[in-house]
ROSE-4610 file (N, C-alpha, C; in Angstrom, 1 decimal, always signed):
// ROSE-4610
residu = [M/M/M/K/K/K/Y/Y/Y/L/L/L/F/F/F/A/A/A/A/A/A/V/V/V/M/M/M/L/L/L/A/A/A/S/S/S/A/A/A/V/V/V/V/V/V/G/G/G/F/F/F/S/S/S/E/E/E/A/A/A/A/A/A/S/S/S/A/A/A/A/A/A/G/G/G/G/G/G/C/C/C/G/G/G/P/P/P/G/G/G/W/W/W/Y/Y/Y/R/R/R/G/G/G/P/P/P/Y/Y/Y/G/G/G/C/C/C/R/R/R/P/P/P/M/M/M/R/R/R/G/G/G/A/A/A/V/V/V/V/V/V/V/V/V/R/R/R/P/P/P/A/A/A/P/P/P/V/V/V/V/V/V/V/V/V/A/A/A/P/P/P/A/A/A/P/P/P/V/V/V/V/V/V/V/V/V/V/V/V/P/P/P/R/R/R/A/A/A/R/R/R/V/V/V/C/C/C/P/P/P/Y/Y/Y/G/G/G/F/F/F/R/R/R/W/W/W/Y/Y/Y/A/A/A/G/G/G/R/R/R/C/C/C/R/R/R/P/P/P/F/F/F]
num = [1/1/1/2/2/2/3/3/3/4/4/4/5/5/5/6/6/6/7/7/7/8/8/8/9/9/9/10/10/10/11/11/11/12/12/12/13/13/13/14/14/14/15/15/15/16/16/16/17/17/17/18/18/18/19/19/19/20/20/20/21/21/21/22/22/22/23/23/23/24/24/24/25/25/25/26/26/26/27/27/27/28/28/28/29/29/29/30/30/30/31/31/31/32/32/32/33/33/33/34/34/34/35/35/35/36/36/36/37/37/37/38/38/38/39/39/39/40/40/40/41/41/41/42/42/42/43/43/43/44/44/44/45/45/45/46/46/46/47/47/47/48/48/48/49/49/49/50/50/50/51/51/51/52/52/52/53/53/53/54/54/54/55/55/55/56/56/56/57/57/57/58/58/58/59/59/59/60/60/60/61/61/61/62/62/62/63/63/63/64/64/64/65/65/65/66/66/66/67/67/67/68/68/68/69/69/69/70/70/70/71/71/71/72/72/72/73/73/73/74/74/74/75/75/75/76/76/76/77/77/77/78/78/78/79/79/79/80/80/80/81/81/81/82/82/82]
x = [-21.4/-21.9/-21.9/-22.0/-21.9/-20.3/-19.2/-17.7/-17.8/-18.5/-18.6/-19.1/-20.3/-21.0/-20.3/-19.7/-18.7/-17.5/-16.8/-15.9/-16.3/-17.5/-17.6/-18.2/-18.9/-19.1/-17.8/-16.7/-15.6/-14.8/-14.9/-14.2/-14.9/-16.4/-17.0/-16.9/-16.4/-16.3/-14.9/-14.0/-12.6/-12.5/-13.1/-13.1/-13.9/-15.3/-16.0/-15.1/-14.3/-13.7/-12.3/-11.9/-10.7/-11.1/-12.2/-12.5/-12.9/-13.4/-14.0/-12.7/-11.5/-10.5/-9.7/-9.5/-8.8/-9.8/-11.0/-11.6/-11.1/-11.0/-10.3/-11.6/-12.7/-13.9/-14.4/-13.6/-14.1/-13.4/-12.4/-11.8/-10.4/-10.0/-8.6/-7.4/-6.0/-4.8/-4.6/-4.4/-3.9/-4.8/-6.2/-7.2/-8.0/-8.8/-9.5/-11.0/-11.9/-13.4/-13.5/-13.8/-14.1/-15.7/-16.0/-17.3/-18.0/-17.1/-17.4/-16.8/-17.0/-16.5/-15.0/-14.6/-13.1/-12.3/-11.2/-10.3/-8.7/-8.0/-6.5/-5.6/-5.2/-4.1/-3.0/-2.5/-1.4/-0.1/+0.4/+2.0/+1.6/+0.8/+0.5/+0.5/+1.2/+1.1/-0.3/-1.1/-2.2/-2.4/-2.6/-2.4/-4.1/-4.7/-6.0/-5.9/-6.7/-6.9/-7.6/-6.9/-7.7/-9.2/-9.8/-11.2/-11.7/-12.4/-12.6/-13.9/-13.8/-14.8/-15.4/-16.8/-17.3/-18.4/-18.3/-19.3/-20.4/-21.5/-22.8/-23.0/-23.5/-23.8/-25.0/-25.0/-26.2/-27.4/-28.4/-29.8/-30.4/-30.5/-31.1/-32.6/-33.5/-35.0/-35.2/-35.8/-36.2/-37.7/-38.5/-39.8/-40.3/-41.1/-41.7/-42.5/-42.2/-43.1/-44.2/-45.4/-46.6/-47.2/-47.2/-47.4/-48.9/-49.9/-51.0/-51.7/-52.4/-52.4/-53.5/-53.9/-54.8/-56.4/-56.8/-58.2/-58.2/-57.0/-57.1/-56.2/-56.2/-55.6/-55.1/-53.9/-53.4/-54.4/-55.0/-55.8/-55.9/-55.7/-55.6/-54.7/-53.5/-52.7/-52.3/-53.3/-53.3/-54.0/-53.9/-54.4/-55.8/-56.8/-58.2/-58.8/-59.9/-60.4/-61.2/-61.4/-62.0/-63.4]
y = [+111.9/+110.8/+110.0/+110.8/+110.1/+109.4/+110.2/+109.5/+108.2/+108.2/+107.2/+106.1/+106.2/+105.2/+104.6/+105.4/+104.9/+104.5/+104.7/+103.8/+102.5/+102.2/+101.0/+100.2/+100.8/+100.0/+99.4/+100.4/+100.1/+98.8/+98.9/+98.0/+96.8/+96.6/+95.3/+94.6/+95.5/+94.8/+94.4/+95.1/+94.6/+93.1/+93.2/+92.1/+90.8/+91.1/+90.0/+89.5/+90.2/+89.8/+88.9/+89.5/+88.4/+87.1/+87.0/+85.8/+85.0/+85.5/+84.4/+84.2/+85.2/+84.6/+83.7/+83.3/+82.6/+81.3/+80.8/+79.9/+79.0/+79.6/+79.0/+78.1/+78.8/+77.9/+76.7/+76.4/+75.6/+74.1/+74.2/+73.2/+72.5/+73.4/+73.0/+73.4/+73.3/+73.7/+72.7/+73.4/+72.6/+72.2/+72.9/+72.6/+74.1/+73.9/+75.2/+74.8/+75.4/+75.2/+75.6/+74.4/+74.7/+74.4/+74.3/+74.4/+73.0/+71.8/+70.5/+70.3/+71.2/+71.0/+71.2/+70.6/+70.9/+70.1/+70.8/+70.2/+70.5/+69.6/+69.9/+70.7/+71.5/+72.7/+71.9/+72.2/+71.5/+71.8/+71.0/+70.8/+70.5/+70.5/+70.7/+68.8/+68.6/+67.2/+67.0/+66.1/+65.8/+64.4/+64.5/+63.5/+63.2/+62.5/+61.9/+61.0/+61.1/+60.1/+58.7/+57.4/+56.5/+56.3/+55.8/+55.6/+54.9/+55.2/+54.5/+53.7/+52.0/+51.4/+50.7/+50.8/+50.5/+49.6/+48.3/+47.2/+47.5/+47.4/+47.7/+46.7/+47.1/+46.2/+45.6/+44.2/+43.3/+44.2/+43.8/+44.3/+43.4/+43.4/+42.6/+42.8/+42.3/+42.7/+41.8/+42.2/+41.6/+41.7/+40.9/+41.1/+41.4/+42.6/+42.9/+42.1/+41.5/+40.6/+41.2/+40.4/+40.8/+40.0/+40.6/+39.8/+40.5/+39.8/+40.2/+39.7/+40.2/+39.5/+38.4/+37.3/+36.4/+36.8/+36.3/+36.7/+37.9/+38.2/+39.1/+38.5/+39.0/+38.7/+40.0/+39.7/+40.7/+40.8/+42.1/+42.4/+43.7/+44.2/+45.6/+46.3/+45.8/+46.6/+46.9/+46.0/+46.4/+44.8/+44.9/+44.0/+44.2/+43.2/+43.1/+42.2/+42.3/+40.9/+40.4/+38.9/+38.0/+38.4]
z = [+63.0/+62.9/+61.7/+60.5/+59.0/+59.1/+59.5/+59.6/+60.5/+61.5/+62.1/+61.7/+60.9/+60.5/+59.1/+58.4/+57.4/+58.0/+59.1/+59.6/+60.2/+60.7/+61.1/+59.7/+59.0/+57.7/+56.9/+56.9/+56.5/+57.3/+58.3/+59.2/+59.2/+59.1/+58.8/+57.5/+56.6/+55.4/+55.2/+56.0/+55.8/+56.6/+57.7/+58.6/+57.6/+57.1/+56.7/+55.3/+54.7/+53.3/+53.8/+55.0/+55.2/+56.0/+56.8/+57.2/+55.9/+54.8/+53.8/+53.2/+52.9/+52.2/+52.9/+54.1/+55.0/+55.0/+54.8/+54.7/+53.7/+52.4/+51.2/+50.7/+50.7/+50.3/+51.1/+52.3/+53.1/+52.8/+51.6/+51.2/+52.1/+52.7/+53.5/+52.5/+53.1/+52.5/+51.5/+50.1/+49.1/+48.2/+48.6/+47.7/+47.3/+46.2/+46.0/+45.7/+45.8/+45.2/+43.8/+43.1/+41.7/+41.4/+40.0/+39.8/+40.0/+40.2/+40.6/+42.0/+42.9/+44.5/+44.5/+45.6/+45.9/+45.1/+44.6/+43.8/+44.2/+44.1/+44.6/+43.8/+44.2/+43.6/+42.8/+41.7/+40.8/+41.6/+41.6/+42.1/+43.8/+44.1/+45.9/+46.0/+46.8/+47.3/+48.1/+47.5/+48.4/+49.2/+50.4/+51.2/+51.8/+51.3/+51.8/+52.6/+53.8/+54.8/+54.4/+54.9/+54.6/+55.1/+54.4/+54.7/+56.0/+56.5/+58.0/+57.7/+57.8/+57.7/+59.0/+59.3/+60.3/+60.4/+61.0/+60.5/+61.7/+61.1/+62.0/+63.0/+64.0/+65.4/+65.1/+65.7/+65.1/+66.1/+65.8/+66.1/+67.0/+68.3/+69.1/+69.7/+69.2/+69.9/+70.8/+72.0/+73.2/+73.3/+73.2/+73.3/+74.8/+75.0/+76.3/+77.0/+78.3/+78.9/+79.4/+78.9/+79.1/+80.2/+81.4/+82.7/+83.1/+83.2/+83.5/+84.9/+85.8/+86.7/+86.8/+87.6/+87.4/+87.2/+86.3/+86.0/+85.0/+84.1/+83.2/+82.2/+80.8/+79.8/+79.0/+78.1/+77.4/+76.0/+76.0/+74.8/+74.2/+73.1/+72.7/+73.3/+73.7/+74.2/+75.9/+76.3/+77.8/+78.5/+79.7/+80.3/+80.7/+80.3/+80.5/+81.0/+81.9/+82.7/+81.2/+81.5/+80.9/+80.6]
């Protein structure tokens, strides 16, 4: 049982370290994680995508129609009798 537990611990450690190494700190190929975030590697050709600018859509506010039946009026958020 001791050997099985040791083998499982060793296998999980190997898998854990291999996944972290392939992620490269989350920066991507040609970059490394430095003290101030992701930095380009020296000698690597860095191609950054162009920024995408999206214009905001106009905001249209349409008031809700308050239709009360005859003999009622709109008061305090609902139709109330006179």
